[in-house]
N, C-alpha and C positions, 0 to 999 in steps of 0.2 A: 185244025192245026194241032200238031202233036206238041205235048208239053214236055219240055226237057228241064231236068233239075241241074243247076250249076252250083257247086259247092266251093267255098273259099279256099279249101285245101284239097289236094288230090289224095288218093288213098295212101300213097307212099308216105306222105307227110303225116297223115293221121296215125298210121302205124308207128312211125318213128317217134312221135311225141306221146301218143296214147291218149290224148285229150285235146280239147280246144280251150284256149285262153292261158294266161300266165297263172302260176300257182303260188300260194303262200301258205305257210303253216305257222300259226301263232302258238306261243308257249302256253301251256295250261297247267293247272295245279294237279297234284297227285290225286286229290279227291275227285277230280273230274275225269279221271282215266288218263293221266299224263303218260307219255312214253318215256321210259328210262332205259339205260343200258346195263343189263345185268352182267354178272361176271361170266356167265356161260356163253356170251356172244363176243367173239373176238373182233378186234379192230381190223377194218378192211383197208387194203392198199388200193389207192386210185392211181392208175398208170395209163400210159399210152400203149397201143399195140405197136411194137417196134417194126421198122422197115415198111411203114405205110406212109402215104403222102400226107404229111401233117397239114391240117386245116382243110382237107378236101375229102374227108371220109364221113359217111353216115352209117352207123351200125344199128341194125334193127332187131336182130334175133340171136339167141344163144341156146345151145342144147347140149345135153350129155352124150358123149360118144365113148366107145370102148377105150380110146386112148386118153381121154380127159374131157375137154369141152371143145365145141366148135361154134364160132361166131360168124355171122353173115351180114352183109350190108352192101353199100354202093360206094364206088370211088369215082370222083368227078375229075375230068381232065378237059378243061374248057367246056365246050358244049357237049362233049361225049362223056358217057358214064358206063361203067361196067360193074358187074357184081364183084364182090371181094369177100374172101373168107380168111379166118385166122384160127389156127389150132392152138389151144391152150392146155398146159399141163403144169405140173410142179416144176418143170424145167424151163418154163417161160412160154413165149408166144412165137408162132411162125405164121406169117401172112402170105397170101398169094392171090393174084387176080383170078376171077372165074370168068374168063373170056371165051366161053364155049359158044357164044353166039356172035362173035366178032365177024364183020365190023359193025354190026347193029348195036345200038345202046340197050343195056339191060340193067335191071336193079333187083336186088334180093331183099325180101322182107322178113323171111323167117327160115329157120333151120331145125331139123330134128333127126335123131338117129333113125336108121332104117331097120333096127332090130337086130342087126348083125354088127359088122365092123365098119359099116359105111354110114351115109347120111343122105337126107333129102334137103334141098333148098328151093324155095319158091319165090316168085316175084312177078315181074312184068318185062316183056320184050317188046319195046316200042308201044304197041297198043294191044298186045296179046298176053295171056297168061304164060308164065315160063316156069319150068321145073328142071333142075339140074341134080345129078346124082354123084355122090362122092363115094369111091370104093375104098377109101382109107389112104389112097395115094394120089389119085387124080380125079378131076371133075369131068363130066360129060353131060351133054344136053339130052333131054328126054322128050319124045313126042307127047303133046298134051292137047286135049280137046279144047278148041277155042270157039265159043258160041258166036262171037262176032255180032255185028260189024263194028260196035263201038269200042271204047276203051275198057278192056277187061283186064283184071289183075288178080293174083293170088296173094293173100296176106298172111295165112297161117298154114302150118303143116305139122302132122304128127304121125310117126310110124310106130307100129307095134311089132311086126315081124317082117322078114323079107317079102312076105306075100300079102301084107296088109298095111296100107297107109292112107291117110286122108289129107286133102288140101282144100282150103276154103278161101273165098274172096268175094268178088262182085263181078257182075256182068251188066254192061250197058245195052239195053234192048232197043235203044233209040228213043225211049220215052223217059225212063228212069233206071236207076241202078236196081238190079235184082240179085238175090243170093246166087252164088256159084259154088258148087261142091264137086270135087273129083276124087275118085278112089283108085288106088293101085291094087291090083289083084295078083301081083307076082309076075305079070307079063306086060300089061298095058295100063295107062291111065285113062279112065273113062269118066265122063260126066254122069252124075247121079242126080235125079230130080230132087229139088229142095224147095221148101215152102217159102212164102213171103207173107208179110202182114200188110193187107190192103194193097192199094195200087200206087202208093207213094214209094220213094226209094227205100231199099233194104240193102244191107251189106254185112258181111261176116269178117271178123278180125282175127279169130284164133280158133283152134280146134284141139281137143284132147281125145285120145282113144284108150279105152279100157279093155275091150275085147271085141271079137267079131260082131257081136250083137249089142255093143254098148260104146257110143261115142257122143261127144258134146261139141257144139260149135256156138260161138257167141259173137255178138256185134251190135247192130242198131237198126232201127227202122224209123221212118219219119211219120209222125201223126200230128195233124193240126199245126204244121210248121215247126214242130219240136222233134228233136232226136229222142227216141225212147229205146231202152235196152231190148235186145233180142237174144233168146236162147233156143237152140234147136237140138233135138236128140235123135240118135240113130238106134233103132231097136232090132236091127238085123234084117229088116225088110224095107223100112222107109224112114225118112226124116220127118219130124213133126215139131211144131212150135210148142214150147213148154212155158207156161206163165211164170214170170218172176215177180218178186215183191214190188208193190207199188212204191215209187220214189216221189219225193217232193217235186213240185213243178219246176221245170227247167229242162235243159238238154242233158239227157242221160244216155250213156253208152257203156257197153261192156267191151273192154280192150283185151283181156286175157282170160284163159281158162286152163286149169290143170287138175289132174285127178290122181288120187292115191288108190281108190277103189270105187266100186259101183255105188257105194253109199257115202262117199267122201270126195266130193267134187267142189272145186273152188273157182269162182269167177270174180274178177276185179274190174274196176273202171272208175267212172266219175259221173257226177251230176252237177251241172253248172247253172247257177241262178244269178242274174244280174252281173255276169262276168266273174262271179266268185265260184270256183269249183270246190266240191267236197268229194272225198274218196268214197267209193262204193265197194263193199265186200259182201259176197253172197256165197252160201254153201248149200249143196244138194246132199240130203241125208238118205237118199234112196227112194223118197216118196214126194218131196217137195223142196223148193228153194226157200231159204230163210235169210234175212238180212243179218249180218254180223256187225255189232256196234264197233265203231272206231273211236279213238280218243276225241273228246269234245273239243270244239273250236278249231279243228283242222281245216285249213283252206289249202287243200292239196289234192292230188289224184294219183291213182295207181295205174300203171300200164301193163304190168305182168305179175304173176305170182308163181311160186314153186313150192311143193310140199316139203316140209322138213320133218324131223323125227316125231314131233308132237304138235305140229301146227303148220304154218306157212311163212315164207318170206315173200314180201311184196315190195316192188320197186316202182318208182315214178319220178316226180319232181315236186319241188316246193319253191316258194319265193322268199328270198332273203335279201333285205335291202333293195327291194324292187327288181331283183334279178333271179331267174330260175336256177335252182341248184339240185343236185341229185338227192333223192329221197329213198331210203332203204329201211324197212321195218320188219320185225318178226313178231308173229303172234304165236304164243304157246299157252300152256295151262295157267301161267301167271299173268297173262294179258299181253298187251302190245309193248314192244321195246324198240327204241331207235337202235339201228346198227351204226356204231361210231365209224366215221370216215376220217382218214388220216389228214386230208387237206381239201381245200376247195380248189378244184383243178383249173378253173377259168372263170371269166366273168359270167358266163352262162353255160349251163350243162344240165343233162337229165339222163335218166336210165330208161331204156326201152324194153329190156328183157332180162330174165334171171333164170338160173338153173342150179342144180347141185351136181357135183361129180360123184364118182363111186364111193368116195370116202366121206361124203356128207358135207364137204366144203361148198360154200355158196359162191357162185360166180355171177356177175351182172355185166351187162354191156350197154353202152349208150353213146352219147355224142356231146361234144363241147363246142362252143363258139369261140374261135380264135380271134386274136387281135386284128387280123386282116379281114375279118368279116366272113370267113369261110368256116366250115365245120370239120372237126377232127374226131378221132377215136377216143373213147373213154371206157376203160374196163376196170372191174373190181375183182380182187381175189383175196384170199386169206381170211374169209369170214367162217368161223367154225362154230357150229351150234352144239352146245353141250348136251 
């Protein structure tokens, strides 16, 4: 009899929150590596995406495009849901449904520039991986290889040029989840063989591309009934698993990856022990992955990171008064710093993704829980790193 793994959350939810469990961050003293807000980090504005269905949106990804930034997620209308996108710039936000697969239900998990004036968005169409392309004005669906027959989905996408992009996620082979990687060659999306660790479930959450022979994908695999981090590298001819630093016992996952150069790649995630999560930050220096210390006593997790001038900005969530709230921090030469947020947007909220625009301003996107019990949009802008 075949063994099938059943997880308490589906991939879309895992990508949306970036971790398992509620999060909390305890204050710590400066001597223990406390996070502070330096003068060089501007206060961020927490806002809603205008013209969206309040309390019925989940936002999963954000990326830089030539016009500013582009966010992607899902909009729910009763039992039906469609992808939704929002274009952000200094002039504000403009949202629109991505109903290119109507009348079928679809969800978008990530978005990335296509290396020109457009973008890619990836997710799931009923039980199949889905990819949409934005030409700067309109969205259209793209044919994508579906291994089938189980519930397959794409969680992350990264484009480098109009002729090179990668998308990653998971494939249900009827026994367990396996890694799924697809590549755009300028003409078609094709599945590329990808490795797995052992025979238990494997899944990829995010991808970063540096060049034709250099890309990284991160996620998790199951070993001994525990989630463990997974990192894979493309060298121009094949994908291979690359060892990451050993983590304390518990459930460890990598949720996001970003790259500035071949010797400057960052991965973030969390490790959860006894329902208490701690953030994980790792850096590739061109030859190996190394753990980057975080402030002591942090009960929190990161879902995504983006490079800044001399470090990274990482986002996720923390628990305040027993409720999850957005978490945004910057790491630079002086250490870790909290990014000050202007207000608490709702009883519960978190960040799922972060990017910078061409001017270096930090933008983040996430979700809030409204009073009616539904989810709505949450975006951040106005963070300037000196």
